[in-house]
N, C-alpha and C positions, 0 to 999 in steps of 0.2 A: 819149318813145317816138314819134318821128315818122318818116314815110316820106321817103326821099330816093333819087333816081335817080343811079346812078353809071355812067360809061362804062367799058367794058372795051376791051382791045386790039383785039378783032375788029370794033369799030365798032358793035356792037349795045348797046342800053341795057336792062339788066335792073334791075327794081325791087328795092330792099333795104328790109326792114322790121325794126324792133327790137321784140321782144315777150318775154313770159314763158311758160315751159313750164308747161302746165296738167296734161297727162297724158302718160305714156310707157308705157302698159300694152300697147302693140302691138309686134310685132317690126319693127324698122327704121323705125318711125314715131313721131311725137309730135304733140301738139296744142299750138299756140302761140297765146296771146291777145295781140292787138295793140290798143293804145289810141291814140286820136287825139282832139284837141280841135277842136270845131266851134263856131263862133260862132252863137248863136241870131239869126235874121234880125230879129226885132222887139225882143227884150229885151237883145240884145248881151251876153248872158252866155255864157261858154264852158262847153260841155257835153262830157263824156267819152263817146265812142262806142267800143264794143268789137267786135272781130270775131275769130273763131277760124279758124285755118288748120291743115290737116293738112299736116305737113312730113315729108320723108324724112330719116331719121337712120341712115346706113349703119352707124355703129359702136355704136349703142344707148347713147350716152354722155350723152344729155340727161336731167337729173333735174328733177322738178317744183320750181318756184320759181326756176330758173336763168334769167338773161337771155341771150337768144340773138339773133343776126342771121340772118335768113332771106333767101334770094334766089330770084327767079323762075327756073323751069327748064322743061324740056319736060314734058309730062304723064307721070307715072310710074304712076299708077293713075287710077281714076275721080275721086277727090277730091284726090289729091296733085299739086300743081304747084309746090311750094316745097321748097327744100333748105336745111338748116342750114349756114351758112357759118362762123360764129364764135360763141363763147359762153363763159360762165363755166366750165362743166364739159363743154361739148360739143366 
């Protein structure tokens, strides 16, 4: 579940992240947890870091536990700046 940047035809770069849907109890919204590995500066052990994102789900098709790809977008609300692009059930 790593982050990677992809180029679109318009020339702008939008970040894409892969994560797991945690909650879908809101209308047209879901919460996605993204995990990444960070190397500890002294002990050189890889540690999991987690972050949750509020994402826009227009069709309300995200189910908890599904793996989805989210993409950066314009601000939709105060906390939503990501949109579900692709996923298992999304």
